[in-house]
C-alpha positions, -999 to +999 in steps of 0.1 A: -661+158-654-643+133-633-654+123-598-640+141-568-629+119-540-624+130-504-589+130-493-580+103-466-558+119-439-542+085-434-528+086-470-496+104-479-515+128-502-542+136-476-546+169-458-523+175-429-536+174-393-543+207-377-520+222-351-546+219-323-553+183-332-516+175-331-512+191-297-542+171-284-527+138-297-493+147-282-510+155-249-529+122-248-497+103-258-479+120-229-506+110-205-504+073-217-466+074-213-464+091-179-496+081-160-486+045-151-451+056-139-463+086-120-492+068-103-469+039-094-443+063-079-470+082-061-485+051-045-451+038-035-442+072-020-474+074+000-469+039+013-433+045+023-443+078+040-471+061+059-448+034+071-421+059+081-446+080+101-459+049+119-424+036+128-410+070+139-441+076+161-432+044+180-394+050+183-380+071+211-362+103+198-328+089+208-333+058+186-347+078+156-320+081+129-336+114+117-328+130+150-291+129+142-294+137+105-298+172+091-323+160+065-350+133+061-343+101+042-375+084+030-376+047+035-356+045+068-388+036+087-397+010+062-362-006+065-365-006+103-400-022+101-387-050+077-357-057+100-379-057+131-404-081+116-376-104+105-361-104+139-394-111+155-399-140+132-365-154+140-372-151+178-407-167+176-392-196+156-373-207+187-385-223+219-384-191+239-404-173+212-430-199+211-434-198+249-438-160+248-464-163+220-484-189+239-483-167+270-495-137+250-523-157+234-533-170+268-536-134+281-555-122+250-579-151+251-591-140+285-603-107+271-639-110+259-639-087+229-602-086+221-599-124+218-626-124+190-608-098+170-574-114+176-585-149+165-602-135+134-571-116+123-549-146+131-570-170+110-572-146+081-535-139+082-526-176+084-549-184+055-536-156+033-498-159+041-492-195+051-479-220+026-507-245+034-534-223+018-539-196-008-562-166-005-577-170-040-574-204-057-591-200-090-610-174-111-646-183-119-677-170-136-709-169-116-745-156-121-749-125-101-768-104-091-797-119-112-803-148-136-786-142-169-762-116-155-726-128-150-697-116-129-661-126-121-655-143-087-627-160-069-628-194-053-617-192-017-624-228-006-652-253+001-682-244+022-689-256+057-705-290+059-735-275+078-744-254+047-742-285+025-764-304+049-791-277+047-790-272+010-784-308+000-757-298-025-720-295-026-711-258-022-680-237-027-670-203-013-669-176-040-657-140-033-673-115-057-653-083-056-666-048-063-653-026-091-628-009-091-619-018-054-614-056-052-607-055-015-645-051-008-672-074-021-696-102-013-690-137+000-713-161-017-720-199-012-728-213-046-735-249-057-704-264-073-722-272-106-731-235-110-695-223-108-678-220-142-640-221-137-621-197-161-588-204-177-575-169-168-553-166-138-563-149-105-540-120-113-557-114-147-591-116-130-581-089-105-567-067-133-601-071-151-620-060-121-597-030-112-597-017-148-635-018-152-631-044-179-607-023-200-577-046-195-587-080-210-567-111-203-549-129-232-570-154-250-559-189-240-550-214-266-576-241-260-574-273-280-605-285-299-606-318-280-602-302-246-634-305-225-650-273-213-640-264-177-675-255-163-670-269-128-642-276-104-624-307-116-616-336-094-579-331-098-582-294-086-603-305-057-578-331-046-550-305-047-568-283-023 
């Protein structure tokens, strides 16, 4: 009597998949196809609605376009905000705008608590948006929260000289984000020789954090004779 082999469902001659299993697979395939688009549209819709509500709450009714329209058009508030910010930027670029900004800063700097908040927001905004600096410079691997445990961090700059004088080592600023929300995290001051710079981009590092490690960056093509990038190179430091 010959041997009886189990049928492989992946082969043409194998048993067919059940109706319930096929429905489940179709449902999962539909989620994979629609979830990214739906979530993106939902986040964009919520953002546009939030901006519209903020702008319309500041506009007088006679200047609100929806006052004269029989229906609501999403995005009008966002367009008004973009145009207004652009006009403010054009005004502040001139001599009169600079004088007005200096006068405003002089008034704000006389307020004890408000000036601290204003100067902090101003410095963070200039650091993140100005051309002279970048918010995140490189993606790195650091030991955290214990020895032998590693996490992804982002280089934000060099540490204050006072820290280096106390530790006796050259330090760098490393922002370690939390998962899956990369906007919160921990600012750490780590010796430069303990920071391992990764070949992945900052964007790929953020994707890795948000996706809980599910979205892996592409494997870089590293030549055999290329030295390992375990610390910040002299060239990268000179560019900063």
